[in-house]
GULO-251059 format. One record per residue (C-alpha): residue number from 1; y, x, z. Coordinates in steps of 0.05 Angstrom, whole numbers, plus 32768, in hexadecimal, padded with zeros to 4 digits. Layout:
N
+-----+------+------+------+
| seq |   yy |   xx |   zz |
+-----+------+------+------+
| NUM |    Y |    X |    Z |
...
+-----+------+------+------+
This chain:
497
+-----+------+------+------+
| seq |   yy |   xx |   zz |
+-----+------+------+------+
|   1 | 8046 | 81E8 | 881C |
|   2 | 802F | 81B9 | 87E1 |
|   3 | 7FE4 | 81B1 | 87D9 |
|   4 | 7FCB | 818D | 879E |
|   5 | 7F8A | 8173 | 8785 |
|   6 | 7F7A | 817C | 873B |
|   7 | 7F42 | 8173 | 870D |
|   8 | 7F42 | 81C0 | 86F7 |
|   9 | 7F56 | 8200 | 870F |
|  10 | 7FA2 | 8208 | 8709 |
|  11 | 7FB1 | 8244 | 86E1 |
|  12 | 7FFD | 8243 | 86F3 |
|  13 | 7FED | 8263 | 8737 |
|  14 | 7FF3 | 82A9 | 874E |
|  15 | 7FAE | 82AE | 876A |
|  16 | 7F6A | 828E | 8756 |
|  17 | 7F38 | 8288 | 878A |
|  18 | 7EEE | 827E | 8770 |
|  19 | 7EB4 | 826B | 8797 |
|  20 | 7E6F | 8286 | 8788 |
|  21 | 7E29 | 8267 | 87A8 |
|  22 | 7DF1 | 8296 | 87B8 |
|  23 | 7DCA | 826A | 8785 |
|  24 | 7DFE | 8274 | 874B |
|  25 | 7DEA | 829E | 8714 |
|  26 | 7E14 | 82E2 | 8711 |
|  27 | 7E37 | 82CE | 86D2 |
|  28 | 7E46 | 8288 | 86EA |
|  29 | 7E92 | 8294 | 86DB |
|  30 | 7E82 | 82A7 | 868F |
|  31 | 7EA6 | 8263 | 8680 |
|  32 | 7EE9 | 827A | 869A |
|  33 | 7EE9 | 82C2 | 867F |
|  34 | 7EAF | 82E7 | 8663 |
|  35 | 7ECD | 832E | 8673 |
|  36 | 7EDC | 8319 | 86BF |
|  37 | 7E93 | 82FC | 86C0 |
|  38 | 7E78 | 8344 | 86AA |
|  39 | 7EA7 | 8367 | 86DE |
|  40 | 7E8E | 8338 | 8711 |
|  41 | 7E43 | 833E | 86FD |
|  42 | 7E4B | 8387 | 86FF |
|  43 | 7E6D | 8387 | 8748 |
|  44 | 7E30 | 8360 | 875E |
|  45 | 7DFC | 838E | 873E |
|  46 | 7E1F | 83C9 | 8762 |
|  47 | 7E24 | 83A6 | 87A8 |
|  48 | 7E70 | 83A9 | 87A3 |
|  49 | 7E6A | 8360 | 87AE |
|  50 | 7E34 | 8334 | 87CE |
|  51 | 7E28 | 82E9 | 87D0 |
|  52 | 7E21 | 82E8 | 881B |
|  53 | 7E50 | 82B8 | 883C |
|  54 | 7E9A | 82D2 | 8844 |
|  55 | 7E93 | 8311 | 8818 |
|  56 | 7ECA | 8316 | 87E6 |
|  57 | 7EDD | 8338 | 87A5 |
|  58 | 7F22 | 8341 | 8792 |
|  59 | 7F3F | 835B | 874A |
|  60 | 7F7A | 8357 | 871F |
|  61 | 7F66 | 8342 | 86D8 |
|  62 | 7F93 | 8346 | 869B |
|  63 | 7F6B | 830C | 867A |
|  64 | 7F7B | 82D8 | 86A9 |
|  65 | 7FBD | 82B7 | 86B6 |
|  66 | 7FBC | 82C4 | 86FD |
|  67 | 7FD9 | 8300 | 8721 |
|  68 | 7F98 | 830A | 874A |
|  69 | 7F51 | 82EF | 874B |
|  70 | 7F28 | 82E7 | 878C |
|  71 | 7EE1 | 82D4 | 878F |
|  72 | 7EC7 | 82BC | 87D3 |
|  73 | 7E7A | 82B9 | 87E0 |
|  74 | 7E65 | 8271 | 87FA |
|  75 | 7E23 | 8286 | 8810 |
|  76 | 7DE6 | 825A | 880C |
|  77 | 7DF1 | 8210 | 87FB |
|  78 | 7DC6 | 81F7 | 8830 |
|  79 | 7DF3 | 8221 | 8863 |
|  80 | 7E31 | 8205 | 884A |
|  81 | 7E57 | 81E2 | 8881 |
|  82 | 7E9D | 81C2 | 888D |
|  83 | 7EAE | 8201 | 88B9 |
|  84 | 7E9B | 8231 | 8884 |
|  85 | 7ECC | 820A | 8855 |
|  86 | 7F03 | 8211 | 8888 |
|  87 | 7EF6 | 8261 | 8888 |
|  88 | 7EF1 | 8266 | 8843 |
|  89 | 7F35 | 8241 | 8838 |
|  90 | 7F4D | 826B | 8870 |
|  91 | 7F39 | 82AA | 884C |
|  92 | 7F5E | 8295 | 880C |
|  93 | 7F9C | 8288 | 8831 |
|  94 | 7F9D | 82CB | 8857 |
|  95 | 7F8D | 82EF | 8815 |
|  96 | 7FC9 | 82C9 | 87F4 |
|  97 | 7FF8 | 82E2 | 882C |
|  98 | 7FDB | 8324 | 882C |
|  99 | 7FF1 | 832E | 87E1 |
| 100 | 8033 | 830C | 87EE |
| 101 | 8021 | 82D7 | 87B9 |
| 102 | 803A | 828E | 87B8 |
| 103 | 8003 | 8265 | 879E |
| 104 | 7FBC | 8261 | 8791 |
| 105 | 7F8D | 8230 | 876F |
| 106 | 7F41 | 8230 | 8787 |
| 107 | 7F03 | 820C | 8775 |
| 108 | 7EE0 | 8214 | 87B5 |
| 109 | 7EEC | 81CA | 87CF |
| 110 | 7ECB | 81B0 | 8790 |
| 111 | 7E95 | 81E5 | 8796 |
| 112 | 7E85 | 81CE | 87DE |
| 113 | 7E86 | 8185 | 87CE |
| 114 | 7E52 | 8190 | 8797 |
| 115 | 7E1D | 8199 | 87CD |
| 116 | 7E1C | 8155 | 87DD |
| 117 | 7E20 | 8162 | 8823 |
| 118 | 7E62 | 8149 | 883C |
| 119 | 7E90 | 810E | 8834 |
| 120 | 7ED1 | 8113 | 880C |
| 121 | 7EF9 | 8100 | 884E |
| 122 | 7ED5 | 8138 | 8877 |
| 123 | 7EE0 | 816A | 8841 |
| 124 | 7F2D | 8159 | 883F |
| 125 | 7F34 | 8161 | 8886 |
| 126 | 7F12 | 81A1 | 888A |
| 127 | 7F37 | 81BE | 8850 |
| 128 | 7F7B | 81AF | 886F |
| 129 | 7F62 | 81CA | 88AE |
| 130 | 7F51 | 820E | 888A |
| 131 | 7F8E | 8210 | 8868 |
| 132 | 7FC4 | 81FA | 8899 |
| 133 | 7FA5 | 8219 | 88D8 |
| 134 | 7F9F | 825E | 88B3 |
| 135 | 7FEB | 825C | 889E |
| 136 | 8002 | 825E | 88E4 |
| 137 | 802A | 8293 | 8901 |
| 138 | 8059 | 82A2 | 8941 |
| 139 | 808C | 82CE | 892B |
| 140 | 80CF | 82B2 | 8941 |
| 141 | 80E3 | 82E7 | 8975 |
| 142 | 80CF | 831D | 893F |
| 143 | 810B | 8343 | 891F |
| 144 | 8103 | 832F | 88D3 |
| 145 | 80E6 | 836C | 88AB |
| 146 | 80C0 | 8371 | 886E |
| 147 | 8080 | 837D | 8899 |
| 148 | 808B | 8341 | 88C6 |
| 149 | 80A8 | 8310 | 8892 |
| 150 | 806F | 82E9 | 8872 |
| 151 | 807A | 82CD | 882C |
| 152 | 806A | 8281 | 882F |
| 153 | 8036 | 8265 | 8802 |
| 154 | 8058 | 822C | 87D9 |
| 155 | 8020 | 8209 | 87B3 |
| 156 | 7FD5 | 8202 | 87BB |
| 157 | 7FA8 | 81E1 | 8785 |
| 158 | 7F65 | 81C9 | 8799 |
| 159 | 7F33 | 81B5 | 8761 |
| 160 | 7F16 | 8171 | 876B |
| 161 | 7EF9 | 814C | 8733 |
| 162 | 7EE6 | 8109 | 8753 |
| 163 | 7F0F | 80D0 | 876F |
| 164 | 7F44 | 80EA | 879C |
| 165 | 7F56 | 80B4 | 87CB |
| 166 | 7F26 | 80C8 | 8800 |
| 167 | 7F28 | 8111 | 87FA |
| 168 | 7F75 | 810B | 8800 |
| 169 | 7F74 | 80E1 | 883C |
| 170 | 7F47 | 8110 | 8866 |
| 171 | 7F78 | 8148 | 8850 |
| 172 | 7FAF | 811E | 886A |
| 173 | 7F8F | 8118 | 88B0 |
| 174 | 7F7A | 8161 | 88AE |
| 175 | 7FC3 | 8176 | 88A2 |
| 176 | 7FDB | 814B | 88DB |
| 177 | 7FA6 | 8168 | 890B |
| 178 | 7FB4 | 81B1 | 88F7 |
| 179 | 8000 | 81A7 | 88FE |
| 180 | 7FF7 | 818E | 8942 |
| 181 | 7FCB | 81C4 | 8954 |
| 182 | 7FF9 | 81F3 | 893D |
| 183 | 802C | 81CE | 8967 |
| 184 | 8004 | 81DB | 89A6 |
| 185 | 7FFC | 8225 | 898E |
| 186 | 8048 | 822C | 898A |
| 187 | 8051 | 820F | 89D5 |
| 188 | 801D | 823D | 89F0 |
| 189 | 803A | 827C | 89CD |
| 190 | 807E | 8272 | 89E3 |
| 191 | 8091 | 82A3 | 8A19 |
| 192 | 808C | 828A | 8A67 |
| 193 | 80DE | 829D | 8A70 |
| 194 | 80E4 | 8261 | 8A43 |
| 195 | 80A6 | 8237 | 8A47 |
| 196 | 80BA | 8212 | 8A8A |
| 197 | 80A9 | 81CD | 8AA1 |
| 198 | 80EC | 81B8 | 8A8D |
| 199 | 80E6 | 81D4 | 8A46 |
| 200 | 80A4 | 81B2 | 8A43 |
| 201 | 80C4 | 8170 | 8A59 |
| 202 | 80F4 | 8179 | 8A1C |
| 203 | 80B6 | 8180 | 89F1 |
| 204 | 8098 | 8142 | 8A07 |
| 205 | 80DD | 811C | 8A02 |
| 206 | 80DC | 8132 | 89B8 |
| 207 | 8091 | 8118 | 89B0 |
| 208 | 80A9 | 80D4 | 89D2 |
| 209 | 80DB | 80CA | 899D |
| 210 | 80A2 | 80A4 | 8977 |
| 211 | 80AA | 8058 | 898D |
| 212 | 805D | 8052 | 899A |
| 213 | 8066 | 808B | 89CF |
| 214 | 8088 | 8080 | 8A17 |
| 215 | 809A | 80BD | 8A41 |
| 216 | 809C | 80B7 | 8A90 |
| 217 | 80AC | 80F6 | 8AB7 |
| 218 | 809D | 8101 | 8B00 |
| 219 | 80CC | 8136 | 8B1D |
| 220 | 80C5 | 815C | 8B5E |
| 221 | 80E6 | 8123 | 8B87 |
| 222 | 80B6 | 80F0 | 8B67 |
| 223 | 8079 | 811E | 8B72 |
| 224 | 8090 | 8125 | 8BBD |
| 225 | 8099 | 80DE | 8BC5 |
| 226 | 8057 | 80C9 | 8BA7 |
| 227 | 802F | 80FD | 8BCD |
| 228 | 801B | 8132 | 8B97 |
| 229 | 800C | 8165 | 8BCC |
| 230 | 7FDD | 8193 | 8BA8 |
| 231 | 8009 | 8197 | 8B6D |
| 232 | 8048 | 81A1 | 8B92 |
| 233 | 8020 | 81DA | 8BBB |
| 234 | 8013 | 81FD | 8B7E |
| 235 | 805B | 81FA | 8B63 |
| 236 | 807E | 8210 | 8BA3 |
| 237 | 807F | 825D | 8B91 |
| 238 | 80AC | 824E | 8B53 |
| 239 | 80F6 | 8244 | 8B49 |
| 240 | 80E4 | 8215 | 8B11 |
| 241 | 80D8 | 81CB | 8B28 |
| 242 | 8097 | 81AB | 8B1A |
| 243 | 808E | 8173 | 8AE8 |
| 244 | 8056 | 813F | 8ADB |
| 245 | 8063 | 8125 | 8A90 |
| 246 | 803F | 80EA | 8A7E |
| 247 | 803F | 80D1 | 8A33 |
| 248 | 8021 | 808E | 8A2B |
| 249 | 800F | 807E | 89E2 |
| 250 | 8004 | 803B | 89CE |
| 251 | 7FDB | 8035 | 898F |
| 252 | 7FBD | 7FF3 | 89A3 |
| 253 | 7FC8 | 7FC8 | 89DD |
| 254 | 7F82 | 7FB4 | 89DE |
| 255 | 7F41 | 7FD9 | 89EE |
| 256 | 7F34 | 8014 | 8A1F |
| 257 | 7F65 | 8042 | 8A3A |
| 258 | 7F57 | 808F | 8A33 |
| 259 | 7F7B | 80C3 | 8A5F |
| 260 | 7F86 | 810A | 8A4F |
| 261 | 7F9A | 8138 | 8A87 |
| 262 | 7FB0 | 8180 | 8A72 |
| 263 | 7FB9 | 81B9 | 8AA4 |
| 264 | 8006 | 81D3 | 8A9C |
| 265 | 800A | 8216 | 8AC2 |
| 266 | 8044 | 8236 | 8A97 |
| 267 | 8035 | 8278 | 8AB7 |
| 268 | 8000 | 828C | 8AE7 |
| 269 | 800B | 82C3 | 8B0E |
| 270 | 7FD0 | 82B3 | 8B3E |
| 271 | 7FFB | 82AB | 8B7C |
| 272 | 7FE9 | 82D5 | 8BBA |
| 273 | 7FA6 | 82DF | 8B98 |
| 274 | 7FCD | 8303 | 8B64 |
| 275 | 7FB0 | 8311 | 8B23 |
| 276 | 7FA4 | 835D | 8B13 |
| 277 | 7FC0 | 837F | 8AD3 |
| 278 | 7F98 | 836E | 8A9A |
| 279 | 7F8F | 8326 | 8AB1 |
| 280 | 7FD9 | 830E | 8AB5 |
| 281 | 7FF7 | 8324 | 8A75 |
| 282 | 7FDF | 82E7 | 8A4B |
| 283 | 7FE8 | 82B1 | 8A82 |
| 284 | 801C | 828B | 8A60 |
| 285 | 7FE0 | 8270 | 8A3C |
| 286 | 7FD0 | 8244 | 8A80 |
| 287 | 7FF4 | 820A | 8A68 |
| 288 | 7FC3 | 8206 | 8A2B |
| 289 | 7FA4 | 81C7 | 8A44 |
| 290 | 7FEA | 81A2 | 8A4B |
| 291 | 7FFD | 81BC | 8A04 |
| 292 | 7FBD | 81A0 | 89E5 |
| 293 | 7FC8 | 815C | 8A0A |
| 294 | 8014 | 8155 | 89F1 |
| 295 | 7FF9 | 816C | 89AE |
| 296 | 7FBF | 813C | 89AD |
| 297 | 7FEE | 8100 | 89BE |
| 298 | 801F | 8113 | 8986 |
| 299 | 7FE3 | 8118 | 8956 |
| 300 | 7FC9 | 80D6 | 896A |
| 301 | 8006 | 80B3 | 8957 |
| 302 | 8011 | 80DC | 8918 |
| 303 | 7FC3 | 80C4 | 8906 |
| 304 | 7FD2 | 807E | 891C |
| 305 | 7F9A | 807A | 894E |
| 306 | 7F8F | 8035 | 8963 |
| 307 | 7F86 | 8041 | 89AA |
| 308 | 7FAE | 8045 | 89EE |
| 309 | 7FAF | 808F | 8A05 |
| 310 | 7FD2 | 80AA | 8A46 |
| 311 | 7FDD | 80F7 | 8A3E |
| 312 | 7FF1 | 8119 | 8A81 |
| 313 | 8008 | 815D | 8A8E |
| 314 | 8017 | 8178 | 8AD3 |
| 315 | 8046 | 81B2 | 8AC3 |
| 316 | 8059 | 81EE | 8AF1 |
| 317 | 805A | 8233 | 8B03 |
| 318 | 8026 | 8258 | 8B2E |
| 319 | 805B | 828E | 8B48 |
| 320 | 8061 | 82BF | 8B84 |
| 321 | 8098 | 82B8 | 8BB4 |
| 322 | 80A7 | 82AF | 8BFE |
| 323 | 809B | 8264 | 8BF4 |
| 324 | 805A | 826A | 8BCE |
| 325 | 8020 | 8248 | 8BE7 |
| 326 | 7FED | 8277 | 8C08 |
| 327 | 7FA3 | 827A | 8C14 |
| 328 | 7F92 | 8253 | 8C51 |
| 329 | 7FC3 | 821C | 8C42 |
| 330 | 7FAC | 81D5 | 8C43 |
| 331 | 7FC8 | 81A8 | 8C10 |
| 332 | 7FC3 | 8159 | 8C11 |
| 333 | 7FB2 | 813F | 8BC8 |
| 334 | 7FCD | 80FE | 8BA8 |
| 335 | 7F8B | 80DE | 8BBE |
| 336 | 7F94 | 80F1 | 8C0A |
| 337 | 7F5E | 8124 | 8C06 |
| 338 | 7F6E | 8166 | 8C2C |
| 339 | 7F60 | 81AA | 8C05 |
| 340 | 7F5F | 81EE | 8C2A |
| 341 | 7F7A | 8223 | 8BF5 |
| 342 | 7F49 | 8259 | 8BF8 |
| 343 | 7F65 | 827A | 8BB5 |
| 344 | 7FAB | 8270 | 8B98 |
| 345 | 7F91 | 8282 | 8B55 |
| 346 | 7F66 | 8245 | 8B51 |
| 347 | 7FA7 | 821D | 8B4A |
| 348 | 7F92 | 81F4 | 8B0A |
| 349 | 7F63 | 81CE | 8B2F |
| 350 | 7F96 | 81B8 | 8B60 |
| 351 | 7FC6 | 81A1 | 8B2E |
| 352 | 7F97 | 8179 | 8B08 |
| 353 | 7F7C | 815B | 8B45 |
| 354 | 7FBA | 8137 | 8B57 |
| 355 | 7FC7 | 8128 | 8B08 |
| 356 | 7F80 | 8107 | 8B02 |
| 357 | 7F85 | 80DC | 8B49 |
| 358 | 7FC6 | 80C1 | 8B30 |
| 359 | 7FB7 | 80B1 | 8AE9 |
| 360 | 7F76 | 808F | 8AFF |
| 361 | 7FA0 | 8061 | 8B31 |
| 362 | 7FDB | 8054 | 8B01 |
| 363 | 7FB8 | 8048 | 8AC4 |
| 364 | 7F6C | 803A | 8AD7 |
| 365 | 7F55 | 805F | 8A95 |
| 366 | 7F0E | 8050 | 8A78 |
| 367 | 7F06 | 8099 | 8A62 |
| 368 | 7F27 | 80D8 | 8A80 |
| 369 | 7F27 | 811B | 8A63 |
| 370 | 7F45 | 815B | 8A7A |
| 371 | 7F52 | 8199 | 8A5B |
| 372 | 7F60 | 81DC | 8A81 |
| 373 | 7F5F | 8225 | 8A79 |
| 374 | 7F40 | 821E | 8ABE |
| 375 | 7F0A | 8257 | 8AC7 |
| 376 | 7EF9 | 829C | 8AB6 |
| 377 | 7EB4 | 8287 | 8AC7 |
| 378 | 7EB0 | 825A | 8A8D |
| 379 | 7ECA | 8299 | 8A62 |
| 380 | 7E8F | 82C2 | 8A7D |
| 381 | 7E5A | 828B | 8A6E |
| 382 | 7E71 | 8276 | 8A25 |
| 383 | 7EA4 | 82AC | 8A0C |
| 384 | 7EE2 | 82A1 | 89DF |
| 385 | 7EC7 | 8273 | 89AC |
| 386 | 7EB4 | 8237 | 89D0 |
| 387 | 7ECB | 820B | 8A08 |
| 388 | 7EA0 | 81EF | 8A42 |
| 389 | 7E98 | 81A8 | 8A53 |
| 390 | 7E7C | 8186 | 8A91 |
| 391 | 7E7A | 813B | 8A95 |
| 392 | 7E5F | 8103 | 8AC0 |
| 393 | 7E56 | 80D8 | 8A82 |
| 394 | 7E23 | 80E9 | 8A52 |
| 395 | 7E3A | 80C0 | 8A1A |
| 396 | 7E80 | 80DB | 8A20 |
| 397 | 7E65 | 8121 | 8A20 |
| 398 | 7E3E | 8118 | 89E3 |
| 399 | 7E7B | 80F7 | 89C1 |
| 400 | 7EA5 | 8133 | 89CF |
| 401 | 7E6E | 8163 | 89B8 |
| 402 | 7E65 | 813F | 8978 |
| 403 | 7EB1 | 8142 | 896C |
| 404 | 7EB4 | 818E | 897F |
| 405 | 7E7D | 8199 | 894B |
| 406 | 7EA0 | 8177 | 8918 |
| 407 | 7EE2 | 8194 | 8924 |
| 408 | 7EC7 | 81DB | 8939 |
| 409 | 7EF2 | 81D6 | 8978 |
| 410 | 7EB1 | 81D0 | 899A |
| 411 | 7E98 | 81C8 | 89E3 |
| 412 | 7E59 | 81DD | 8A05 |
| 413 | 7E3F | 81B0 | 8A41 |
| 414 | 7E2F | 81D1 | 8A87 |
| 415 | 7E0B | 81A5 | 8ABC |
| 416 | 7E32 | 817B | 8AEE |
| 417 | 7E0B | 8189 | 8B2D |
| 418 | 7E0E | 815F | 8B68 |
| 419 | 7DF7 | 8196 | 8B9C |
| 420 | 7E2F | 81C0 | 8B88 |
| 421 | 7E5F | 818C | 8BAC |
| 422 | 7E48 | 81AC | 8BEE |
| 423 | 7E68 | 81F0 | 8BD7 |
| 424 | 7EB1 | 81D1 | 8BCF |
| 425 | 7EB3 | 81AD | 8C13 |
| 426 | 7EE3 | 81CA | 8C46 |
| 427 | 7ED4 | 81E1 | 8C8D |
| 428 | 7F1A | 81C6 | 8CA8 |
| 429 | 7F2D | 819C | 8C6C |
| 430 | 7F0B | 816A | 8C3F |
| 431 | 7F07 | 819A | 8C02 |
| 432 | 7F15 | 81E5 | 8BF2 |
| 433 | 7F2E | 81FA | 8BB2 |
| 434 | 7EF5 | 822F | 8BA5 |
| 435 | 7EAF | 823D | 8BB3 |
| 436 | 7E95 | 826F | 8BE4 |
| 437 | 7E9F | 82B6 | 8BC2 |
| 438 | 7E5B | 82C6 | 8BA1 |
| 439 | 7E47 | 827E | 8B99 |
| 440 | 7E4F | 8288 | 8B4E |
| 441 | 7E4F | 824B | 8B19 |
| 442 | 7E9C | 824D | 8B19 |
| 443 | 7EA6 | 821B | 8AE2 |
| 444 | 7E75 | 81EA | 8AFE |
| 445 | 7E94 | 81ED | 8B45 |
| 446 | 7EDB | 81E4 | 8B2A |
| 447 | 7EC0 | 81A5 | 8B05 |
| 448 | 7E9E | 818F | 8B46 |
| 449 | 7EE0 | 8196 | 8B6A |
| 450 | 7F05 | 816D | 8B36 |
| 451 | 7ECF | 8135 | 8B38 |
| 452 | 7EE8 | 8126 | 8B83 |
| 453 | 7F28 | 810D | 8B5E |
| 454 | 7F07 | 80DD | 8B2D |
| 455 | 7EF1 | 809E | 8B48 |
| 456 | 7EE3 | 8068 | 8B0D |
| 457 | 7EEF | 8086 | 8AC9 |
| 458 | 7EC0 | 80A5 | 8A99 |
| 459 | 7ED2 | 80ED | 8A9F |
| 460 | 7EC9 | 8130 | 8A7D |
| 461 | 7EE4 | 816F | 8A8E |
| 462 | 7EF4 | 81A7 | 8A55 |
| 463 | 7EFC | 81F2 | 8A68 |
| 464 | 7F22 | 8210 | 8A30 |
| 465 | 7F2D | 8252 | 8A51 |
| 466 | 7F08 | 8277 | 8A1D |
| 467 | 7F1F | 8264 | 89DB |
| 468 | 7F63 | 8249 | 89EC |
| 469 | 7F88 | 8290 | 89E1 |
| 470 | 7F66 | 82C9 | 89BC |
| 471 | 7F78 | 8313 | 89C5 |
| 472 | 7F5C | 831A | 897F |
| 473 | 7F64 | 82EB | 893E |
| 474 | 7F29 | 82D1 | 8917 |
| 475 | 7F27 | 82A6 | 88D7 |
| 476 | 7F5D | 826F | 88DB |
| 477 | 7F68 | 827B | 8928 |
| 478 | 7F9E | 82B4 | 8937 |
| 479 | 7FA6 | 82DF | 8969 |
| 480 | 7FC6 | 82BA | 89A7 |
| 481 | 7FC4 | 8271 | 89B4 |
| 482 | 7F91 | 8247 | 898B |
| 483 | 7FA0 | 8201 | 899F |
| 484 | 7F60 | 81F6 | 89B6 |
| 485 | 7F51 | 81AB | 89CC |
| 486 | 7F81 | 8185 | 899B |
| 487 | 7F4B | 8188 | 895B |
| 488 | 7F17 | 8174 | 8991 |
| 489 | 7F3D | 8139 | 89A9 |
| 490 | 7F59 | 8124 | 8965 |
| 491 | 7F12 | 8121 | 8946 |
| 492 | 7EFD | 80F9 | 8986 |
| 493 | 7F30 | 80C6 | 8981 |
| 494 | 7F28 | 80BB | 892E |
| 495 | 7EDF | 80A7 | 8943 |
| 496 | 7EED | 807F | 8979 |
| 497 | 7F2E | 8056 | 8969 |
+-----+------+------+------+
């Protein structure tokens, strides 16, 4: 897809997409074509089209050189945001594909710039995200038919009448972030019969072809020798051997080190605490945290982030078999703490516990962020539009919240409560992996459990269970995987490198 910035609307495109603020005169496009302006004025008068944000008016008009015209309502100028810009351009992309057109030209970016609320670089980033995130599809396993084969958009022209260097820089960054987000979507959308630990290792090998990235892999034998008892316990029921994938990105040899740890359960049956029908079908998404970490390392390298980042993905299946771990088992974690298994479906925290303890000992990071599709409790609390965050460091939490608001890959804080530690203490072990039934606060108690494996680093736990995999698409996020976490981390690194 070729995206260009031009001083005026490109008359050679299949579709023109025009923006209209609430404050604009009904005849504001009279300069473009008087007959079209009258048609639009009548549509507004009849209530066929309204200036409320997101409303659209579509027409075919013989007086234009375009095949179709689309007018998008931008809402009030004071309510305009970067997220609204993403959504507007996503509508333009969706409409273009719906009518099997190959190109469009739009003045929306320059109209949003005219509000004076945003920098050129920020506008460029948001524009790229709206375009490239909405253009994603995952149809590799579908037989090509006229219904399933989408016509590609070849060119897009964005009007921009000012100096173009800053907006093009932002657009370049936004395109990279979008492509890496889409990369994470691809990984999560793959069927679990293919997305095994060995498959994900090959993905990591491809990422490590960048000379600034080094891959280390701990296989089952290594994990046994080093004492990853919690991780190995979860993986016992599967025929696919576990892997600890470590991507070391050296964007700088100086400054603090940041570690990312992503939960990589390639399929989660729940183990002997078996998930019921209706809860298991989407569990290929349980490696969404690992996908986000791998994609974020890939993104950091492409953006040239000047920082040392360690990406860690403990990867295995949680399967049921005669060798699978059972409720009542005692697992000895990497940091030598014993854990009673009270629920085999609380497996994510077990593999994260070993990975977190190992990365702290091996790399002594200054900042440690884990991402995981960890708890249904987070989904109950926050739904599918936002992730939960719990941190022991207020500065880190605020920085991630800010990155989330800017990228709209948002996080919302829940408290870390010391008194909840009592609920995670075992009776015949140091810890248990779930709180007493009926205790509640499932996301908080999970974070409290993980905190037992963090000793020095500034730490934040991000539960992406809600937004990581959608049952229905919305705006630029399609049904299925969303790549949650990649934009959050990428924006965070751009502002902290």
